[in-house]
C-alpha positions as semicolon CSV with decimal commas, in nm:
position;residue;x (nm);y (nm);z (nm)
1;M;0,770;4,967;-0,186
2;Q;0,390;4,860;-0,133
3;T;0,105;5,110;-0,288
4;A;-0,259;5,099;-0,259
5;D;-0,332;4,907;-0,551
6;M;-0,106;4,645;-0,466
7;I;-0,334;4,630;-0,166
8;T;-0,738;4,395;-0,261
9;P;-1,029;4,504;-0,036
10;N;-0,992;4,230;0,198
11;G;-0,612;4,290;0,235
12;Y;-0,442;4,068;0,078
13;V;-0,084;4,220;-0,100
14;R;-0,111;4,125;-0,426
15;R;0,184;3,903;-0,607
16;W;0,212;3,761;-0,960
17;W;0,236;3,384;-0,795
18;K;-0,064;3,435;-0,599
19;A;-0,291;3,499;-0,919
20;A;-0,058;3,251;-1,112
21;V;-0,207;2,912;-1,199
22;V;0,063;2,615;-1,215
23;Y;0,119;2,316;-1,408
24;Q;0,375;2,043;-1,316
25;V;0,554;1,857;-1,572
26;Y;0,707;1,523;-1,451
27;P;0,953;1,515;-1,703
28;R;1,029;1,162;-1,782
29;S;0,650;1,052;-1,832
30;F;0,560;1,395;-2,045
31;Y;0,686;1,311;-2,388
32;D;0,989;1,124;-2,573
33;S;1,096;1,291;-2,828
34;N;1,389;1,091;-2,941
35;G;1,256;0,766;-2,955
36;D;1,461;0,628;-2,604
37;G;1,180;0,556;-2,443
38;I;1,220;0,841;-2,158
39;G;1,034;1,178;-2,177
40;D;1,297;1,463;-2,289
41;L;1,324;1,846;-2,260
42;R;1,259;1,831;-2,624
43;G;0,954;1,651;-2,588
44;I;0,841;1,962;-2,341
45;I;0,913;2,204;-2,617
46;A;0,683;1,971;-2,854
47;K;0,412;1,983;-2,650
48;L;0,435;2,348;-2,501
49;D;0,134;2,422;-2,700
50;H;-0,060;2,169;-2,496
51;I;0,013;2,341;-2,185
52;K;-0,007;2,689;-2,285
53;G;-0,368;2,600;-2,418
54;L;-0,484;2,566;-2,051
55;G;-0,357;2,936;-2,023
56;V;-0,129;2,827;-1,740
57;D;0,082;3,119;-1,622
58;V;0,408;2,885;-1,444
59;I;0,554;2,496;-1,532
60;W;0,685;2,356;-1,272
61;L;0,996;2,129;-1,378
62;S;1,020;1,866;-1,146
63;P;1,401;1,729;-1,147
64;H;1,636;1,720;-1,477
65;F;1,978;1,708;-1,256
66;D;2,190;1,477;-1,371
67;S;2,129;1,210;-1,132
68;P;2,164;0,794;-1,089
69;N;1,780;0,725;-1,016
70;A;1,771;0,536;-0,683
71;D;1,446;0,791;-0,613
72;N;1,369;0,909;-1,009
73;G;1,581;1,215;-1,006
74;Y;1,503;1,313;-0,614
75;D;1,904;1,205;-0,584
76;I;2,081;1,445;-0,774
77;R;2,444;1,337;-0,866
78;D;2,546;1,710;-1,014
79;Y;2,336;1,981;-0,994
80;R;2,490;2,203;-1,262
81;R;2,418;1,917;-1,516
82;V;2,113;1,825;-1,706
83;G;2,071;1,457;-1,686
84;A;2,160;1,275;-1,997
85;E;1,824;1,082;-2,044
86;F;1,661;1,431;-2,100
87;G;1,922;1,592;-2,288
88;T;2,179;1,907;-2,249
89;M;2,218;2,230;-2,080
90;A;2,133;2,386;-2,415
91;D;1,795;2,201;-2,430
92;F;1,732;2,366;-2,116
93;D;1,815;2,692;-2,229
94;D;1,551;2,635;-2,525
95;L;1,266;2,515;-2,342
96;L;1,339;2,809;-2,079
97;A;1,347;3,047;-2,414
98;A;1,029;2,829;-2,532
99;I;0,837;2,864;-2,219
100;K;0,905;3,217;-2,195
101;A;0,830;3,348;-2,531
102;A;0,480;3,215;-2,471
103;G;0,451;3,392;-2,188
104;M;0,472;3,140;-1,895
105;R;0,728;3,115;-1,643
106;L;0,948;2,830;-1,506
107;I;1,008;2,711;-1,151
108;I;1,247;2,428;-1,109
109;D;1,292;2,158;-0,797
110;L;1,548;2,271;-0,563
111;V;1,633;1,905;-0,386
112;V;1,859;2,016;-0,069
113;N;1,822;1,835;0,234
114;H;1,989;1,540;0,089
115;T;2,195;1,414;-0,210
116;S;2,258;1,122;-0,449
117;D;2,571;0,913;-0,271
118;E;2,749;0,958;-0,583
119;H;2,764;1,368;-0,585
120;A;3,112;1,446;-0,542
121;W;3,040;1,600;-0,214
122;F;2,955;1,287;-0,052
123;A;3,249;1,101;-0,273
124;E;3,517;1,319;-0,056
125;S;3,249;1,309;0,274
126;R;3,363;0,959;0,293
127;S;3,687;0,920;0,179
128;S;3,790;0,971;0,508
129;R;3,716;1,167;0,834
130;D;4,009;1,387;0,754
131;N;3,835;1,524;0,455
132;P;3,756;1,888;0,415
133;K;3,423;1,805;0,302
134;R;3,338;1,518;0,565
135;D;3,142;1,795;0,761
136;Y;2,926;1,837;0,427
137;Y;2,678;1,561;0,580
138;I;2,612;1,399;0,904
139;W;2,791;1,118;1,030
140;S;2,863;0,905;1,369
141;D;3,077;0,678;1,486
142;H;2,782;0,470;1,634
143;K;2,445;0,467;1,510
144;P;2,294;0,728;1,736
145;N;1,927;0,632;1,772
146;D;1,619;0,485;1,620
147;W;1,546;0,702;1,357
148;T;1,374;0,583;1,021
149;S;1,364;0,620;0,685
150;I;1,044;0,750;0,514
151;F;1,135;0,494;0,275
152;G;1,170;0,248;0,547
153;G;1,430;0,086;0,759
154;S;1,684;0,253;0,948
155;A;1,764;0,630;0,912
156;W;2,142;0,522;0,967
157;T;2,401;0,290;0,728
158;Q;2,684;0,213;0,825
159;D;2,990;0,279;0,566
160;A;3,288;0,122;0,478
161;S;3,475;0,331;0,726
162;G;3,273;0,169;0,995
163;D;3,118;0,502;1,035
164;W;2,758;0,626;1,038
165;Y;2,538;0,853;0,811
166;L;2,227;0,992;0,832
167;H;1,974;0,975;0,522
168;L;1,617;1,064;0,631
169;F;1,523;0,851;0,268
170;D;1,740;0,628;0,094
171;P;2,082;0,467;0,192
172;K;2,147;0,672;-0,181
173;Q;2,047;0,987;-0,056
174;P;2,256;1,108;0,251
175;D;2,129;1,434;0,430
176;L;2,384;1,730;0,389
177;N;2,470;1,911;0,687
178;W;2,318;2,229;0,723
179;D;2,481;2,288;1,028
180;N;2,777;2,337;0,841
181;P;2,782;2,730;0,700
182;A;3,029;2,614;0,380
183;V;2,701;2,385;0,297
184;R;2,476;2,671;0,302
185;H;2,684;2,906;0,082
186;D;2,724;2,607;-0,188
187;V;2,323;2,562;-0,189
188;Y;2,270;2,948;-0,244
189;D;2,550;2,900;-0,522
190;L;2,368;2,692;-0,690
191;M;2,043;2,857;-0,643
192;R;2,227;3,137;-0,810
193;F;2,333;2,918;-1,104
194;W;1,982;2,921;-1,160
195;L;1,827;3,232;-1,099
196;D;2,062;3,391;-1,344
197;K;1,937;3,163;-1,633
198;G;1,611;3,311;-1,597
199;V;1,381;3,003;-1,370
200;D;1,149;3,199;-1,202
201;G;1,183;3,039;-0,840
202;F;1,141;2,693;-0,702
203;R;0,962;2,391;-0,551
204;M;1,208;2,298;-0,237
205;D;1,148;1,902;-0,179
206;V;1,109;1,836;0,203
207;I;1,236;2,169;0,274
208;P;1,167;2,158;0,640
209;F;1,392;1,874;0,727
210;I;1,705;2,067;0,646
211;S;1,791;2,130;1,026
212;K;1,855;1,823;1,264
213;D;1,853;1,813;1,606
214;K;2,221;1,660;1,680
215;S;2,116;1,548;1,988
216;F;1,950;1,274;1,829
217;P;1,691;1,181;2,059
218;D;1,506;0,854;1,963
219;L;1,149;0,867;1,871
220;P;0,812;0,981;2,037
221;E;0,623;0,611;2,026
222;D;0,325;0,843;1,917
223;L;0,529;0,942;1,617
224;R;0,701;0,619;1,516
225;A;0,463;0,570;1,230
226;K;0,450;0,913;1,125
227;P;0,865;1,029;1,153
228;Q;0,860;1,316;0,979
229;Y;0,685;1,525;1,213
230;V;0,982;1,505;1,380
231;Y;1,213;1,594;1,111
232;A;1,027;1,855;1,007
233;N;1,095;2,061;1,341
234;G;1,486;2,097;1,359
235;P;1,603;2,364;1,606
236;Y;1,720;2,621;1,300
237;V;1,526;2,554;1,022
238;H;1,367;2,869;1,015
239;D;1,718;3,069;1,053
240;Y;1,830;2,891;0,764
241;L;1,539;2,944;0,510
242;H;1,579;3,367;0,702
243;E;1,919;3,340;0,564
244;M;1,857;3,147;0,205
245;N;1,583;3,430;0,154
246;R;1,782;3,708;0,233
247;D;2,078;3,630;0,103
248;V;1,975;3,499;-0,219
249;L;1,582;3,511;-0,311
250;S;1,511;3,832;-0,204
251;Q;1,741;3,960;-0,458
252;Y;1,508;3,824;-0,748
253;D;1,165;3,828;-0,845
254;V;1,065;3,452;-0,804
255;M;0,821;3,247;-0,598
256;T;0,880;2,970;-0,390
257;V;0,681;2,648;-0,264
258;G;0,800;2,442;0,029
259;E;0,702;2,079;0,003
260;A;0,587;2,073;0,392
261;F;0,590;1,722;0,488
262;G;0,551;1,684;0,887
263;V;0,445;2,085;0,933
264;T;0,109;2,111;1,067
265;L;-0,166;2,364;1,011
266;V;-0,088;2,544;1,286
267;D;0,277;2,565;1,203
268;T;0,215;2,669;0,885
269;P;0,246;3,016;0,911
270;K;0,579;2,976;1,054
271;L;0,681;2,920;0,710
272;I;0,493;3,131;0,466
273;D;0,368;3,467;0,670
274;E;0,493;3,730;0,429
275;R;0,659;3,916;0,736
276;R;0,881;3,669;0,867
277;Q;1,079;3,629;0,496
278;E;1,087;3,256;0,463
279;L;0,888;3,129;0,179
280;D;0,578;3,246;-0,013
281;M;0,370;2,903;0,007
282;I;0,424;2,556;0,114
283;F;0,220;2,230;0,006
284;Q;-0,001;2,199;0,324
285;F;-0,070;1,763;0,295
286;A;-0,435;1,769;0,494
287;A;-0,620;1,743;0,205
288;V;-0,470;1,455;0,034
289;E;-0,451;1,268;0,351
290;V;-0,792;1,255;0,417
291;D;-0,780;0,868;0,300
292;R;-0,503;0,776;0,514
293;G;-0,518;0,630;0,816
294;P;-0,287;0,637;1,123
295;D;-0,042;0,404;0,990
296;G;-0,074;0,557;0,634
297;R;-0,260;0,299;0,473
298;W;-0,585;0,412;0,271
299;R;-0,882;0,425;0,465
300;P;-1,254;0,539;0,304
301;W;-1,313;0,903;0,326
302;R;-1,647;1,150;0,361
303;L;-1,706;1,451;0,148
304;T;-1,753;1,645;0,530
305;D;-1,360;1,540;0,612
306;L;-1,250;1,733;0,277
307;K;-1,437;2,038;0,375
308;A;-1,322;2,045;0,666
309;V;-0,944;2,047;0,617
310;F;-1,040;2,388;0,353
311;A;-1,198;2,530;0,623
312;R;-0,930;2,481;0,893
313;Q;-0,707;2,614;0,637
314;D;-0,917;2,920;0,627
315;A;-0,935;2,999;0,976
316;A;-0,565;2,942;1,053
317;L;-0,424;3,151;0,774
318;D;-0,440;3,512;0,793
319;R;-0,379;3,776;0,504
320;H;-0,030;3,760;0,554
321;C;-0,040;3,346;0,481
322;W;-0,125;3,278;0,109
323;P;-0,225;2,895;0,066
324;T;-0,165;2,633;-0,189
325;V;-0,454;2,452;-0,365
326;F;-0,345;2,108;-0,490
327;L;-0,505;1,754;-0,487
328;S;-0,238;1,551;-0,730
329;N;0,093;1,581;-0,768
330;H;0,375;1,319;-0,871
331;D;0,349;1,177;-0,506
332;N;0,003;1,071;-0,531
333;P;-0,259;0,890;-0,731
334;R;-0,451;1,044;-1,004
335;I;-0,712;1,276;-0,860
336;V;-1,029;1,146;-1,070
337;S;-0,954;0,777;-0,891
338;R;-0,889;0,946;-0,601
339;F;-1,145;1,230;-0,516
340;G;-1,377;1,131;-0,826
341;D;-1,533;0,865;-0,992
342;D;-1,341;0,718;-1,269
343;S;-1,620;0,496;-1,442
344;Q;-1,702;0,501;-1,771
345;Q;-2,035;0,671;-1,657
346;W;-1,889;0,957;-1,429
347;R;-1,523;1,022;-1,487
348;E;-1,531;1,291;-1,730
349;K;-1,830;1,537;-1,573
350;S;-1,606;1,413;-1,213
351;A;-1,295;1,528;-1,336
352;M;-1,438;1,863;-1,458
353;L;-1,603;1,835;-1,127
354;L;-1,252;1,824;-0,964
355;A;-1,147;2,104;-1,189
356;T;-1,373;2,318;-1,054
357;L;-1,250;2,260;-0,737
358;I;-0,894;2,351;-0,717
359;L;-0,892;2,608;-1,006
360;T;-1,245;2,847;-0,757
361;M;-1,054;2,745;-0,394
362;K;-0,849;2,992;-0,237
363;G;-0,506;3,008;-0,283
364;T;-0,243;2,890;-0,578
365;P;-0,381;2,646;-0,775
366;F;-0,150;2,362;-0,885
367;I;-0,263;2,095;-1,187
368;Y;-0,026;1,811;-1,259
369;Q;-0,015;1,644;-1,594
370;G;-0,208;1,447;-1,739
371;D;-0,533;1,520;-1,527
372;E;-0,669;1,786;-1,780
373;M;-0,716;1,447;-1,976
374;G;-0,891;1,229;-1,686
375;L;-0,616;0,994;-1,638
376;T;-0,700;0,708;-1,394
377;N;-0,509;0,491;-1,138
378;R;-0,440;0,162;-1,305
379;A;-0,482;-0,183;-1,126
380;F;-0,133;-0,329;-1,030
381;S;-0,172;-0,717;-1,005
382;D;0,251;-0,776;-0,958
383;I;0,469;-0,631;-0,808
384;S;0,714;-0,659;-1,073
385;Q;0,462;-0,383;-1,227
386;F;0,618;-0,131;-1,002
387;N;0,875;0,085;-1,034
388;D;0,857;0,371;-0,709
389;L;1,079;0,275;-0,438
390;W;0,853;0,355;-0,178
391;T;0,640;0,042;-0,332
392;L;0,891;-0,158;-0,392
393;N;1,054;-0,132;-0,007
394;A;0,735;-0,152;0,135
395;W;0,653;-0,444;-0,043
396;R;1,012;-0,578;0,124
397;D;0,933;-0,477;0,469
398;E;0,547;-0,563;0,491
399;V;0,489;-0,892;0,245
400;E;0,786;-1,077;0,242
401;S;0,837;-1,039;0,594
402;G;0,493;-1,164;0,678
403;Q;0,308;-0,868;0,822
404;W;0,062;-0,830;0,520
405;R;-0,131;-1,013;0,258
406;P;0,003;-0,972;-0,086
407;E;-0,424;-0,952;-0,205
408;A;-0,430;-0,668;0,066
409;F;-0,100;-0,481;-0,007
410;F;-0,202;-0,409;-0,440
411;A;-0,553;-0,336;-0,297
412;N;-0,398;-0,031;-0,042
413;Q;-0,109;0,058;-0,328
414;N;-0,394;0,067;-0,598
415;R;-0,537;0,303;-0,391
416;L;-0,248;0,510;-0,318
417;S;0,098;0,421;-0,495
418;R;0,292;0,721;-0,661
419;D;0,327;0,513;-0,991
420;H;-0,011;0,568;-1,055
421;A;0,108;0,941;-1,128
422;R;0,424;0,817;-1,309
423;M;0,338;0,635;-1,572
424;P;0,370;0,825;-1,904
425;I;0,085;1,023;-2,040
426;P;-0,105;0,862;-2,370
427;W;-0,154;1,156;-2,638
428;T;-0,301;0,942;-2,828
429;A;-0,530;0,636;-2,877
430;E;-0,163;0,400;-3,005
431;G;-0,015;0,560;-2,666
432;G;0,188;0,854;-2,844
433;F;0,422;0,916;-2,588
434;T;0,772;0,756;-2,758
435;T;0,867;0,537;-3,073
436;G;1,049;0,306;-2,852
437;T;0,978;0,111;-2,566
438;P;0,858;0,369;-2,334
439;W;1,044;0,339;-1,924
440;F;0,749;0,235;-1,749
441;A;0,503;0,090;-1,855
442;L;0,134;0,328;-1,947
443;N;-0,154;0,281;-1,856
444;P;-0,328;-0,044;-1,991
445;N;-0,636;0,183;-2,076
446;F;-0,481;0,418;-2,309
447;A;-0,631;0,360;-2,571
448;E;-1,007;0,462;-2,428
449;I;-0,829;0,758;-2,175
450;N;-0,572;0,955;-2,347
451;A;-0,514;1,319;-2,455
452;T;-0,769;1,346;-2,727
453;T;-1,041;1,142;-2,581
454;G;-1,045;1,411;-2,270
455;Q;-1,017;1,708;-2,494
456;D;-1,350;1,794;-2,293
457;I;-1,191;1,760;-1,999
458;Y;-0,904;2,024;-2,134
459;D;-1,127;2,268;-2,253
460;H;-1,332;2,300;-1,911
461;Y;-0,994;2,341;-1,754
462;A;-0,901;2,619;-1,978
463;R;-1,227;2,784;-1,898
464;L;-1,158;2,795;-1,561
465;I;-0,847;2,923;-1,580
466;A;-0,974;3,210;-1,797
467;L;-1,241;3,284;-1,559
468;R;-0,997;3,298;-1,296
469;H;-0,747;3,533;-1,416
470;A;-1,054;3,743;-1,545
471;N;-1,217;3,762;-1,160
472;P;-0,991;3,840;-0,888
473;A;-1,288;3,735;-0,638
474;L;-1,130;3,409;-0,725
475;I;-0,839;3,445;-0,664
476;Y;-0,802;3,708;-0,373
477;G;-1,190;3,656;-0,253
478;D;-1,297;3,547;0,095
479;Y;-1,398;3,155;0,133
480;E;-1,721;3,041;0,324
481;D;-1,860;2,705;0,341
482;I;-2,222;2,719;0,336
483;A;-2,293;2,369;0,367
484;P;-2,014;2,226;0,609
485;D;-2,222;1,917;0,732
486;H;-2,374;1,803;0,391
487;P;-2,268;1,479;0,306
488;Q;-2,273;1,519;-0,099
489;I;-2,270;1,887;-0,156
490;F;-1,934;2,127;-0,179
491;A;-2,093;2,471;-0,159
492;Y;-1,849;2,752;-0,095
493;R;-1,870;3,157;-0,186
494;R;-1,572;3,378;-0,299
495;T;-1,644;3,690;-0,205
496;L;-1,424;4,023;-0,269
497;G;-1,562;4,384;-0,248
498;D;-1,901;4,377;-0,390
499;T;-1,859;4,044;-0,624
500;S;-1,943;3,727;-0,515
501;F;-1,912;3,375;-0,665
502;L;-2,141;3,055;-0,584
503;I;-1,959;2,716;-0,619
504;I;-2,179;2,425;-0,597
505;L;-2,010;2,052;-0,642
506;N;-2,258;1,759;-0,619
507;F;-1,953;1,502;-0,478
508;S;-2,161;1,209;-0,568
509;S;-2,320;0,993;-0,849
510;E;-2,683;1,062;-0,735
511;A;-2,911;1,346;-0,794
512;V;-2,931;1,572;-0,507
513;A;-3,195;1,821;-0,421
514;F;-3,010;2,176;-0,319
515;D;-3,099;2,502;-0,343
516;C;-2,969;2,649;-0,624
517;P;-3,009;2,998;-0,777
518;A;-3,310;3,068;-1,028
519;R;-3,030;3,206;-1,302
520;A;-2,821;3,013;-1,522
521;P;-2,484;2,927;-1,397
522;I;-2,191;3,117;-1,584
523;L;-2,005;2,787;-1,629
524;A;-2,100;2,411;-1,536
525;N;-2,052;2,131;-1,643
526;D;-2,416;1,998;-1,679
527;N;-2,736;2,151;-1,785
528;G;-2,939;2,018;-1,491
529;S;-3,213;2,194;-1,299
530;T;-3,214;2,456;-1,053
531;G;-3,375;2,253;-0,792
532;E;-3,173;1,950;-0,864
533;L;-2,822;1,860;-0,944
534;A;-2,730;1,604;-1,121
535;G;-2,441;1,359;-1,034
536;W;-2,113;1,513;-1,013
537;D;-2,246;1,839;-1,128
538;A;-2,041;2,113;-1,092
539;R;-2,144;2,483;-1,116
540;I;-2,033;2,837;-1,070
541;Y;-2,314;3,111;-1,021
542;R;-2,215;3,485;-1,008
543;L;-2,433;3,659;-0,741
544;D;-2,373;4,039;-0,833
């Protein structure tokens, strides 16, 4: 039951997850506690003070489940078992207890559009056409259409039986058949397993893909390069999410955030309008796609493009719909290399500026591990240096086939590859991630850019998070872009009742004249004059 004090002056219902700041941990690359070269759950416990020191409220733990790791854990073999490389269930229980003791919450990944082909369900499903679990997955006695995998190639693979199964990602990730009530029952049961342990919610991997159009039409010509916009609009997706909310999520005080790959801004309220009782939030991808062309390859971007994304989002989502704010995660390159300037001169200031943007924007902010250290992309020069399945498949399909020159391929991947974010965290100038051989090479610049040398950036994140927590206007306040057409300055107000903040960000290395308040900013990354912003200057003013 809602009470008057739960409603903000501008009409938002206060919820703990709206006021939270979330920190994502990719466990394989966070910290290795036992010297086997792979980050683990004990490693997260060992570095928990680092996360707590930022002042964040929630840790999002990327998949920690038992998996053959065809897609780095997003191919789950057993939902109720911790991957051996990460530790044991006792380690997970200790991690959860330590997070709670530190005053934080934990959400985990829910990957239920597909499983591993080594999951017991699929082993039974493929064993015979008459097996009771045959209908747990999507089978056909012929290849029914031209759907393509997100990772490249066909979305259909022929099994030894002669039948074809659907996989919108890798062939080792067969899609579950959500039209089967038994599948939904088992998914809801595994959700309760983790919620009853005490986790505080889920980040839901490609959750809009769960419902398939079983008439299997071919891909429209204009969406062949972006099939996600077909896969995200299945006929029963909202029925299933509402059922999930009713039968499971509404029974717990949790947060949910869906990875809404392929969901347009127009369709976003259908997923997150609180009156529909489906999801709390989604990751809408427009901001992290400003530098991608229609073919998915890198293209130059303009600040006005990025500002327009936030303006459109604010206009499209009313007080019943709560946004997320993110510019990085395990599926995207490093934030400072992508949206800032990772040169020696400007890396630190631009990292602080991007932190200022994320932590003063309207919506729940998500920080990815290492961004608080100013970690950068690396310069890959050989295909053997990559680990990501997406990149390796693209090399096979586009370079080895002669469609793309190797040098152009590397130039594109050095901008966009997921592997930039998946490299192990350099905790010291010596590396500090493991005493053994790391599962994936650290960025070669780890001696210069690491947790120790990034302390000033870390401290700036902590100050921003404290400021956000202390000022509801930076959480629930209305958003107004006051210079939407300026090519270098991103300036906006956040206002709640009588309280107003002005945020001014110079997205360039050049000094820029701008009309700033005469008073001193309450938080800044530079001590410039009131009439001019230095390169990558970021300032916050309180106006009331």
